[in-house]
mmCIF file of the N, C-alpha and C atoms, coordinates in Angstrom:
data_MODEL
# 
_entry.id   MODEL 
# 
loop_
_atom_site.group_PDB 
_atom_site.id 
_atom_site.type_symbol 
_atom_site.label_atom_id 
_atom_site.label_alt_id 
_atom_site.label_comp_id 
_atom_site.label_asym_id 
_atom_site.label_entity_id 
_atom_site.label_seq_id 
_atom_site.pdbx_PDB_ins_code 
_atom_site.Cartn_x 
_atom_site.Cartn_y 
_atom_site.Cartn_z 
_atom_site.occupancy 
_atom_site.B_iso_or_equiv 
_atom_site.pdbx_formal_charge 
_atom_site.auth_seq_id 
_atom_site.auth_comp_id 
_atom_site.auth_asym_id 
_atom_site.auth_atom_id 
_atom_site.pdbx_PDB_model_num 
ATOM 1   N N  . MET A 1 1  ? 104.536 109.262 101.318 1.00 0.00 ? 1  MET A N  1 
ATOM 2   C CA . MET A 1 1  ? 103.831 110.675 101.149 1.00 0.00 ? 1  MET A CA 1 
ATOM 3   C C  . MET A 1 1  ? 102.883 111.631 101.916 1.00 0.00 ? 1  MET A C  1 
ATOM 4   N N  . ASP A 1 2  ? 103.061 112.445 101.257 1.00 0.00 ? 2  ASP A N  1 
ATOM 5   C CA . ASP A 1 2  ? 102.927 113.560 102.109 1.00 0.00 ? 2  ASP A CA 1 
ATOM 6   C C  . ASP A 1 2  ? 101.746 113.751 101.536 1.00 0.00 ? 2  ASP A C  1 
ATOM 7   N N  . MET A 1 3  ? 100.603 114.444 102.851 1.00 0.00 ? 3  MET A N  1 
ATOM 8   C CA . MET A 1 3  ? 98.961  114.762 102.571 1.00 0.00 ? 3  MET A CA 1 
ATOM 9   C C  . MET A 1 3  ? 98.667  115.378 101.887 1.00 0.00 ? 3  MET A C  1 
ATOM 10  N N  . SER A 1 4  ? 99.117  116.778 101.456 1.00 0.00 ? 4  SER A N  1 
ATOM 11  C CA . SER A 1 4  ? 98.716  117.855 99.989  1.00 0.00 ? 4  SER A CA 1 
ATOM 12  C C  . SER A 1 4  ? 99.077  116.928 99.047  1.00 0.00 ? 4  SER A C  1 
ATOM 13  N N  . THR A 1 5  ? 100.155 115.431 98.932  1.00 0.00 ? 5  THR A N  1 
ATOM 14  C CA . THR A 1 5  ? 100.097 115.147 97.383  1.00 0.00 ? 5  THR A CA 1 
ATOM 15  C C  . THR A 1 5  ? 99.221  114.031 97.301  1.00 0.00 ? 5  THR A C  1 
ATOM 16  N N  . LEU A 1 6  ? 98.644  113.436 98.795  1.00 0.00 ? 6  LEU A N  1 
ATOM 17  C CA . LEU A 1 6  ? 97.882  112.572 98.887  1.00 0.00 ? 6  LEU A CA 1 
ATOM 18  C C  . LEU A 1 6  ? 96.784  113.190 97.916  1.00 0.00 ? 6  LEU A C  1 
ATOM 19  N N  . TYR A 1 7  ? 95.990  114.337 98.710  1.00 0.00 ? 7  TYR A N  1 
ATOM 20  C CA . TYR A 1 7  ? 94.483  115.203 98.225  1.00 0.00 ? 7  TYR A CA 1 
ATOM 21  C C  . TYR A 1 7  ? 94.904  115.798 96.922  1.00 0.00 ? 7  TYR A C  1 
ATOM 22  N N  . GLN A 1 8  ? 95.817  116.017 96.809  1.00 0.00 ? 8  GLN A N  1 
ATOM 23  C CA . GLN A 1 8  ? 95.767  116.609 95.316  1.00 0.00 ? 8  GLN A CA 1 
ATOM 24  C C  . GLN A 1 8  ? 95.521  115.481 94.236  1.00 0.00 ? 8  GLN A C  1 
ATOM 25  N N  . HIS A 1 9  ? 96.029  114.349 94.772  1.00 0.00 ? 9  HIS A N  1 
ATOM 26  C CA . HIS A 1 9  ? 95.725  112.648 93.525  1.00 0.00 ? 9  HIS A CA 1 
ATOM 27  C C  . HIS A 1 9  ? 94.542  112.785 93.735  1.00 0.00 ? 9  HIS A C  1 
ATOM 28  N N  . LEU A 1 10 ? 93.603  112.828 94.582  1.00 0.00 ? 10 LEU A N  1 
ATOM 29  C CA . LEU A 1 10 ? 92.175  112.440 95.449  1.00 0.00 ? 10 LEU A CA 1 
ATOM 30  C C  . LEU A 1 10 ? 91.368  113.446 94.587  1.00 0.00 ? 10 LEU A C  1 
ATOM 31  N N  . ASN A 1 11 ? 92.263  114.358 94.087  1.00 0.00 ? 11 ASN A N  1 
ATOM 32  C CA . ASN A 1 11 ? 91.282  115.428 93.404  1.00 0.00 ? 11 ASN A CA 1 
ATOM 33  C C  . ASN A 1 11 ? 91.043  115.455 91.975  1.00 0.00 ? 11 ASN A C  1 
ATOM 34  N N  . GLU A 1 12 ? 92.778  114.893 91.566  1.00 0.00 ? 12 GLU A N  1 
ATOM 35  C CA . GLU A 1 12 ? 92.722  114.637 90.438  1.00 0.00 ? 12 GLU A CA 1 
ATOM 36  C C  . GLU A 1 12 ? 92.013  113.575 89.389  1.00 0.00 ? 12 GLU A C  1 
ATOM 37  N N  . LEU A 1 13 ? 91.390  112.728 90.820  1.00 0.00 ? 13 LEU A N  1 
ATOM 38  C CA . LEU A 1 13 ? 90.913  111.425 90.609  1.00 0.00 ? 13 LEU A CA 1 
ATOM 39  C C  . LEU A 1 13 ? 89.386  111.098 90.307  1.00 0.00 ? 13 LEU A C  1 
ATOM 40  N N  . GLU A 1 14 ? 88.953  112.306 91.043  1.00 0.00 ? 14 GLU A N  1 
ATOM 41  C CA . GLU A 1 14 ? 87.803  113.194 90.879  1.00 0.00 ? 14 GLU A CA 1 
ATOM 42  C C  . GLU A 1 14 ? 87.215  114.150 90.053  1.00 0.00 ? 14 GLU A C  1 
ATOM 43  N N  . ASN A 1 15 ? 88.185  114.644 89.102  1.00 0.00 ? 15 ASN A N  1 
ATOM 44  C CA . ASN A 1 15 ? 88.343  115.332 88.109  1.00 0.00 ? 15 ASN A CA 1 
ATOM 45  C C  . ASN A 1 15 ? 88.142  114.184 86.838  1.00 0.00 ? 15 ASN A C  1 
ATOM 46  N N  . MET A 1 16 ? 88.517  112.970 86.997  1.00 0.00 ? 16 MET A N  1 
ATOM 47  C CA . MET A 1 16 ? 88.759  112.175 86.245  1.00 0.00 ? 16 MET A CA 1 
ATOM 48  C C  . MET A 1 16 ? 87.027  111.323 86.125  1.00 0.00 ? 16 MET A C  1 
ATOM 49  N N  . GLY A 1 17 ? 86.833  111.303 86.673  1.00 0.00 ? 17 GLY A N  1 
ATOM 50  C CA . GLY A 1 17 ? 85.535  110.752 87.455  1.00 0.00 ? 17 GLY A CA 1 
ATOM 51  C C  . GLY A 1 17 ? 85.680  109.317 88.055  1.00 0.00 ? 17 GLY A C  1 
ATOM 52  N N  . MET A 1 18 ? 86.751  109.103 87.741  1.00 0.00 ? 18 MET A N  1 
ATOM 53  C CA . MET A 1 18 ? 87.292  107.880 89.119  1.00 0.00 ? 18 MET A CA 1 
ATOM 54  C C  . MET A 1 18 ? 86.897  107.602 90.796  1.00 0.00 ? 18 MET A C  1 
ATOM 55  N N  . ILE A 1 19 ? 86.104  108.435 90.821  1.00 0.00 ? 19 ILE A N  1 
ATOM 56  C CA . ILE A 1 19 ? 85.910  108.421 92.068  1.00 0.00 ? 19 ILE A CA 1 
ATOM 57  C C  . ILE A 1 19 ? 85.062  109.630 92.678  1.00 0.00 ? 19 ILE A C  1 
ATOM 58  N N  . VAL A 1 20 ? 84.226  109.608 93.414  1.00 0.00 ? 20 VAL A N  1 
ATOM 59  C CA . VAL A 1 20 ? 83.518  111.206 94.392  1.00 0.00 ? 20 VAL A CA 1 
ATOM 60  C C  . VAL A 1 20 ? 83.684  111.110 95.381  1.00 0.00 ? 20 VAL A C  1 
ATOM 61  N N  . ARG A 1 21 ? 83.359  112.038 95.877  1.00 0.00 ? 21 ARG A N  1 
ATOM 62  C CA . ARG A 1 21 ? 83.487  112.260 97.533  1.00 0.00 ? 21 ARG A CA 1 
ATOM 63  C C  . ARG A 1 21 ? 82.669  112.978 97.645  1.00 0.00 ? 21 ARG A C  1 
ATOM 64  N N  . SER A 1 22 ? 82.531  112.411 99.205  1.00 0.00 ? 22 SER A N  1 
ATOM 65  C CA . SER A 1 22 ? 80.849  113.144 99.846  1.00 0.00 ? 22 SER A CA 1 
ATOM 66  C C  . SER A 1 22 ? 81.098  113.171 101.764 1.00 0.00 ? 22 SER A C  1 
ATOM 67  N N  . ALA A 1 23 ? 80.807  113.929 101.891 1.00 0.00 ? 23 ALA A N  1 
ATOM 68  C CA . ALA A 1 23 ? 80.620  114.853 103.127 1.00 0.00 ? 23 ALA A CA 1 
ATOM 69  C C  . ALA A 1 23 ? 79.763  114.608 104.070 1.00 0.00 ? 23 ALA A C  1 
ATOM 70  N N  . ALA A 1 24 ? 80.525  113.868 105.405 1.00 0.00 ? 24 ALA A N  1 
ATOM 71  C CA . ALA A 1 24 ? 79.674  113.416 106.403 1.00 0.00 ? 24 ALA A CA 1 
ATOM 72  C C  . ALA A 1 24 ? 79.692  114.678 107.626 1.00 0.00 ? 24 ALA A C  1 
ATOM 73  N N  . GLU A 1 25 ? 78.245  114.811 108.562 1.00 0.00 ? 25 GLU A N  1 
ATOM 74  C CA . GLU A 1 25 ? 78.562  115.796 109.423 1.00 0.00 ? 25 GLU A CA 1 
ATOM 75  C C  . GLU A 1 25 ? 79.165  115.877 110.424 1.00 0.00 ? 25 GLU A C  1 
ATOM 76  N N  . SER A 1 26 ? 79.464  117.238 110.950 1.00 0.00 ? 26 SER A N  1 
ATOM 77  C CA . SER A 1 26 ? 80.016  117.614 112.058 1.00 0.00 ? 26 SER A CA 1 
ATOM 78  C C  . SER A 1 26 ? 79.813  116.437 113.161 1.00 0.00 ? 26 SER A C  1 
ATOM 79  N N  . PHE A 1 27 ? 80.490  116.319 114.206 1.00 0.00 ? 27 PHE A N  1 
ATOM 80  C CA . PHE A 1 27 ? 79.590  115.586 115.118 1.00 0.00 ? 27 PHE A CA 1 
ATOM 81  C C  . PHE A 1 27 ? 80.293  116.242 115.800 1.00 0.00 ? 27 PHE A C  1 
ATOM 82  N N  . ARG A 1 28 ? 80.015  116.974 117.069 1.00 0.00 ? 28 ARG A N  1 
ATOM 83  C CA . ARG A 1 28 ? 80.437  117.939 118.236 1.00 0.00 ? 28 ARG A CA 1 
ATOM 84  C C  . ARG A 1 28 ? 81.798  118.525 118.042 1.00 0.00 ? 28 ARG A C  1 
ATOM 85  N N  . GLY A 1 29 ? 81.398  119.192 116.956 1.00 0.00 ? 29 GLY A N  1 
ATOM 86  C CA . GLY A 1 29 ? 82.073  120.485 116.553 1.00 0.00 ? 29 GLY A CA 1 
ATOM 87  C C  . GLY A 1 29 ? 83.632  120.060 116.087 1.00 0.00 ? 29 GLY A C  1 
ATOM 88  N N  . LYS A 1 30 ? 83.659  118.723 115.760 1.00 0.00 ? 30 LYS A N  1 
ATOM 89  C CA . LYS A 1 30 ? 84.991  118.390 114.227 1.00 0.00 ? 30 LYS A CA 1 
ATOM 90  C C  . LYS A 1 30 ? 84.538  118.605 113.328 1.00 0.00 ? 30 LYS A C  1 
ATOM 91  N N  . PRO A 1 31 ? 85.481  118.459 112.499 1.00 0.00 ? 31 PRO A N  1 
ATOM 92  C CA . PRO A 1 31 ? 86.022  119.008 111.174 1.00 0.00 ? 31 PRO A CA 1 
ATOM 93  C C  . PRO A 1 31 ? 84.687  117.904 110.356 1.00 0.00 ? 31 PRO A C  1 
ATOM 94  N N  . ILE A 1 32 ? 84.657  118.228 109.761 1.00 0.00 ? 32 ILE A N  1 
ATOM 95  C CA . ILE A 1 32 ? 83.893  117.475 108.579 1.00 0.00 ? 32 ILE A CA 1 
ATOM 96  C C  . ILE A 1 32 ? 84.853  116.948 107.989 1.00 0.00 ? 32 ILE A C  1 
ATOM 97  N N  . ARG A 1 33 ? 84.186  114.886 107.986 1.00 0.00 ? 33 ARG A N  1 
ATOM 98  C CA . ARG A 1 33 ? 84.715  114.103 107.277 1.00 0.00 ? 33 ARG A CA 1 
ATOM 99  C C  . ARG A 1 33 ? 84.666  114.404 105.671 1.00 0.00 ? 33 ARG A C  1 
ATOM 100 N N  . PHE A 1 34 ? 85.250  113.471 104.848 1.00 0.00 ? 34 PHE A N  1 
ATOM 101 C CA . PHE A 1 34 ? 85.383  113.246 103.588 1.00 0.00 ? 34 PHE A CA 1 
ATOM 102 C C  . PHE A 1 34 ? 85.709  112.019 103.664 1.00 0.00 ? 34 PHE A C  1 
ATOM 103 N N  . TYR A 1 35 ? 84.114  110.857 102.616 1.00 0.00 ? 35 TYR A N  1 
ATOM 104 C CA . TYR A 1 35 ? 84.886  110.081 102.344 1.00 0.00 ? 35 TYR A CA 1 
ATOM 105 C C  . TYR A 1 35 ? 84.579  109.782 100.806 1.00 0.00 ? 35 TYR A C  1 
ATOM 106 N N  . TYR A 1 36 ? 85.680  108.723 100.227 1.00 0.00 ? 36 TYR A N  1 
ATOM 107 C CA . TYR A 1 36 ? 86.007  109.049 98.505  1.00 0.00 ? 36 TYR A CA 1 
ATOM 108 C C  . TYR A 1 36 ? 85.149  107.341 98.667  1.00 0.00 ? 36 TYR A C  1 
ATOM 109 N N  . THR A 1 37 ? 84.855  106.920 96.807  1.00 0.00 ? 37 THR A N  1 
ATOM 110 C CA . THR A 1 37 ? 84.045  106.069 96.565  1.00 0.00 ? 37 THR A CA 1 
ATOM 111 C C  . THR A 1 37 ? 84.663  105.784 95.384  1.00 0.00 ? 37 THR A C  1 
ATOM 112 N N  . ILE A 1 38 ? 84.752  104.675 94.799  1.00 0.00 ? 38 ILE A N  1 
ATOM 113 C CA . ILE A 1 38 ? 85.034  104.783 93.681  1.00 0.00 ? 38 ILE A CA 1 
ATOM 114 C C  . ILE A 1 38 ? 83.695  104.309 92.601  1.00 0.00 ? 38 ILE A C  1 
ATOM 115 N N  . THR A 1 39 ? 84.073  104.850 91.403  1.00 0.00 ? 39 THR A N  1 
ATOM 116 C CA . THR A 1 39 ? 82.805  104.911 90.192  1.00 0.00 ? 39 THR A CA 1 
ATOM 117 C C  . THR A 1 39 ? 82.831  103.561 89.577  1.00 0.00 ? 39 THR A C  1 
ATOM 118 N N  . SER A 1 40 ? 81.780  103.658 88.867  1.00 0.00 ? 40 SER A N  1 
ATOM 119 C CA . SER A 1 40 ? 82.036  102.300 87.961  1.00 0.00 ? 40 SER A CA 1 
ATOM 120 C C  . SER A 1 40 ? 83.136  102.617 86.674  1.00 0.00 ? 40 SER A C  1 
ATOM 121 N N  . ARG A 1 41 ? 83.326  103.868 86.005  1.00 0.00 ? 41 ARG A N  1 
ATOM 122 C CA . ARG A 1 41 ? 84.337  104.377 85.912  1.00 0.00 ? 41 ARG A CA 1 
ATOM 123 C C  . ARG A 1 41 ? 85.976  104.281 86.144  1.00 0.00 ? 41 ARG A C  1 
ATOM 124 N N  . GLY A 1 42 ? 85.469  104.143 87.503  1.00 0.00 ? 42 GLY A N  1 
ATOM 125 C CA . GLY A 1 42 ? 87.008  103.987 88.322  1.00 0.00 ? 42 GLY A CA 1 
ATOM 126 C C  . GLY A 1 42 ? 87.227  102.217 88.783  1.00 0.00 ? 42 GLY A C  1 
ATOM 127 N N  . LYS A 1 43 ? 86.350  101.904 88.739  1.00 0.00 ? 43 LYS A N  1 
ATOM 128 C CA . LYS A 1 43 ? 86.500  100.037 89.060  1.00 0.00 ? 43 LYS A CA 1 
ATOM 129 C C  . LYS A 1 43 ? 86.370  99.892  87.398  1.00 0.00 ? 43 LYS A C  1 
ATOM 130 N N  . ILE A 1 44 ? 86.016  100.211 85.986  1.00 0.00 ? 44 ILE A N  1 
ATOM 131 C CA . ILE A 1 44 ? 86.585  99.483  84.936  1.00 0.00 ? 44 ILE A CA 1 
ATOM 132 C C  . ILE A 1 44 ? 88.141  100.122 84.074  1.00 0.00 ? 44 ILE A C  1 
ATOM 133 N N  . ALA A 1 45 ? 88.900  101.299 84.907  1.00 0.00 ? 45 ALA A N  1 
ATOM 134 C CA . ALA A 1 45 ? 90.371  101.454 84.809  1.00 0.00 ? 45 ALA A CA 1 
ATOM 135 C C  . ALA A 1 45 ? 90.455  100.893 86.020  1.00 0.00 ? 45 ALA A C  1 
ATOM 136 N N  . THR A 1 46 ? 90.520  99.911  87.097  1.00 0.00 ? 46 THR A N  1 
ATOM 137 C CA . THR A 1 46 ? 91.495  99.051  88.117  1.00 0.00 ? 46 THR A CA 1 
ATOM 138 C C  . THR A 1 46 ? 91.613  97.882  86.863  1.00 0.00 ? 46 THR A C  1 
ATOM 139 N N  . LYS A 1 47 ? 91.342  97.346  86.390  1.00 0.00 ? 47 LYS A N  1 
ATOM 140 C CA . LYS A 1 47 ? 90.471  96.485  85.372  1.00 0.00 ? 47 LYS A CA 1 
ATOM 141 C C  . LYS A 1 47 ? 92.243  96.195  84.097  1.00 0.00 ? 47 LYS A C  1 
ATOM 142 N N  . ILE A 1 48 ? 92.261  97.484  84.063  1.00 0.00 ? 48 ILE A N  1 
ATOM 143 C CA . ILE A 1 48 ? 93.013  97.376  82.937  1.00 0.00 ? 48 ILE A CA 1 
ATOM 144 C C  . ILE A 1 48 ? 94.692  97.016  83.327  1.00 0.00 ? 48 ILE A C  1 
# 
C-alpha cells in the first residue's frame, strides 16, 4: 500500500468519526507526529 493511500483512508475514517487524530510536539527539530485513536463509534463498527 502506498503511503498516500494510507493517509487518504485515515482521513476518511476521521471524517466518519471512526478515529481521532492528535499531534505530539516535535522533538529536536523532527517533524510533528500524529497519533490515531479509535473512537467508540469506530469500536462499534468493527463489531459488525
